C-alpha positions, 0 to 999 in steps of 0.5 A: 556257239553261233548266233541264230540266223534270220531264217532259223527258228527262235522257239521249238516246242516249249524251248526258246533257242539262244544260239546254234551249237553245231550241225551235222549230216542229220540236223542242227543242235541248238542251245535252248532254255525252258520256261523254268530256266533249264538249259538244254541241247535241242536237236532238230533234224534237217527238214528234208529228212522229215519227209522220209518215213524210214528216217522218222522211224529211226528217229523214233527208235533213237528217242525211245532208246535214249529215254530208256537209258537216262542214267548216270554218265549219259545225257538224259532226254528231257523232251521230244516230238518225233511226230512234229512237222520237223522232228526234234529232241531235247537233252540235258545240256553238257558243258564240255568238249568231246574227247576227240576235240580235247585230245586233238587240241591238247594231246593225251589225257593224264592217267587219272583222267583216263582211269576215271573216263574208263570207269564212267563209260563202263558204268554207262554201258552196264546200264545200257546193257541191263536194258537189253540195248547195245550202243554200237557207236562208242567213239571219241566224238560221242564222249563228252568231258564235263566237270561232273564226269564223262558222258556217253551221248548219241544213241542214234543207232542203238539196237536190241541185243539180238539185232543185226544190220548189214554193212550195205543197208541203205542209210544205216550206219553201224559204227565208226571204222577203227572203233567198231568190233570185228563182229560188227565188221563181219556182220555177225550178231552184235551183243554188249561185247561189241561196246566193250571192244569200242570202249577199249579203243576209246581208252587207248586213244585217250591215253596215247592220243592215237587210235589202236588200229591206224590205217591209211584207208578204210579197207586197211583199217577194217582188216587190221581190226579183224586180223591184227593186234592193237598198237598200244605203245605207251600203255603199261601195267594194269591199265594195258591189261584191261585195254588188251582184254577189251580189245580181244577179237573173241567177244566171249573173252572180253570182260563185262562192263561192270568188271571193267568199272570195278577194276578201274575204280574198285573203291566207290566207283567212278563217282568217287574218282570224279569227286576228287577232280578228274580233268587236267587244269587246261580242260577245267579252265576251258569248261569253266570259261564255257560255263561262264559264257553260258551264264552270261548268255542266259542273263542276257536272254531274260528279256525279249528274244530280240528288238531294241534295248532301252538305254540307261540314259538318253542318247539324245535329250534336252537339258532341263531349262535349255529349251531343247526337247528330245526323246525320252530316256530309253526310246529311239528318236527320229532318224537323222536327216542327211543333209544334201550337198551339190556335186559339181555338175549338178548331181545332188548326193546325200552327205556321207556320215562317219561310220560308228564304231568302225574303221573308215571305209566301212566293214561287213557290219558297217553299212556306211561306206563311201567309195571314191577313185584313188587320189591322183595329182591335182590337175592330172587329166581333169576337165574344167569342172575338176573331174577326170573324164569318164570316172565314176563317183560312188556314194553308198549310205544306208538306214537300217530297221528291224526285220520281220519278227524283230530279228535281223535287220533290213538294210536299205541303201541309197546309191548315187552315181555321178558320171562327170566328163568332158568327153562326149564319147564316154560310154559306161557299159556295166557297173557292178557294186559288190563287196567293198573289201579293205585294200581294194580299189572300187574300180578294180578286182583283187588278184594274185598280182595285187591292185592294178594301181601301184598307189592302191593299198595291198589286197588283204583278207576281209574281216568277215573271214578272220577267226577259227572255223570248224565243221564236218567234211565230205568227199565230192568224188564219193557222194556223202562219204564222210571225211571227218572234221575240218578246222580252218584258222585264218588271220590277216595277210596279203597276197603271197603270204601265209593266211592260215592253216587247216587241221583235218581230224579223220574219223579215226582220230588221226590228224593232218595239217595244211598251210594256206597261202593267199593267192587271190581275193574276189568278193567274198571268196579267198583263193589259197594254195594249200600244202601239207605241213612238213611234220605230217604223217605219211598218210597225209596229202602233201601235194600243193592244191587249190582251196576256195574259202567262201563266206555264205551267210554266217558260215564259211564254205571250204572247197578243195581240188585235191583229187588224192583227198577226194576233192573235199568240201565242208560248211564250217561254222565260226568257233573263235 
């Protein structure tokens, strides 16, 4: 979860927002809390969609369908306002990863977990179908794994049993390739049997870690779904029989969801399997840690949404009888007065302060930065006043105050520039004060060759780039074509060293890994060379290409020039 940006809402309807859970093509999802203390997931559509009446109509149908379902093994809708200036919907918050994320990170689920997963999803689909609805988008990313069992989510394209949709309908998604049924692909009438086919594909993926219809292009994949048998290597016995029955090309030959549930959990249904513990140990630990973080976040959220927090003891105060007065406990005193010092040559500069809780030289979060020319041997090229001709001395100091609404901080900087020199012909044309990066000389830019000054430290990665980032990718060559999930992990490195990795999980659950080598650091941008990992699948792009990684607000923007991959781009949020 990411903290709220200064331009994001803090309240939606009756819910106070605590942070951003993620974002997608249609909107953003936030963690919220009601006045009564219930934790919810609030989905807010992107503002530009609010102007589209066709989108509003689809959003109303989504909310209506999800409200009608609201049974076991689905995330129930608690509240919604489709008519708001920016429509939103609140659902019960489920602490747990998606099936796609769990399998990508840890591999296939054990047999007992897959059996419980199948029974729960089958019971959920039975409830959906009893209402005369069909989900039409059952896939690994729409299945959440919680300690209380699996949950089927996202009823955004649910339709009535007799509804049909064209593959070419503008703005309409009818399913996900690899998990949609043959009749969906062919544009025939869609019934509950289509969901059963998707359920079989999801179970095969959970048990083997691979989709049952792999393909290196959408056309090849769709052809396999319609004409070829599924690839179920690793499945055997009764579970293989159930999966094959679900994946039958003939809708009338597939079992009903209730029959699937009965065969997978004949005694007590999915609830009994869940009660005995259904997730493997690593996933239980992951979900438990997430729940603990959520509880801590809620405890911190009991007070005001933002603003200064009172100290348990005064940071500056006078001792009784000492004759010194100071601010009372729990309040801030007046801002410190920065003593002035006189530079040789007559310029008066603020005295630089040491950065609190940060390394010398400053970081992204530390506004106290002092930049000076690299040290040189005493007397080398110096004028009578001890300064080298034409050199620039820069001192940056900052004071911070709360921004509007108590969130964020407005930073005011005092920049004093003193140009000292004995040469009358020196001309300073342009001075650009930008990001002060670790290991970067104030008078030069970092590039693939490193700093121009051999005595300057090596160019390294800015602290703000480090960590793990994730988001949805699209192709710049084919407008709005989704490419799946990109996860970028960056660590500290110098130019020429491995700086991180990219994991691309496509829409079908397949993965490709790239190795990123640092080539250049410019401002807030890393220029890297990306090469496919040696153990990639044959369908992965292994050729060397350039990837740009740029910080934009709290996010990281990924841009690739790989034409075979469609020149992908993605806006990634930090997850670790």
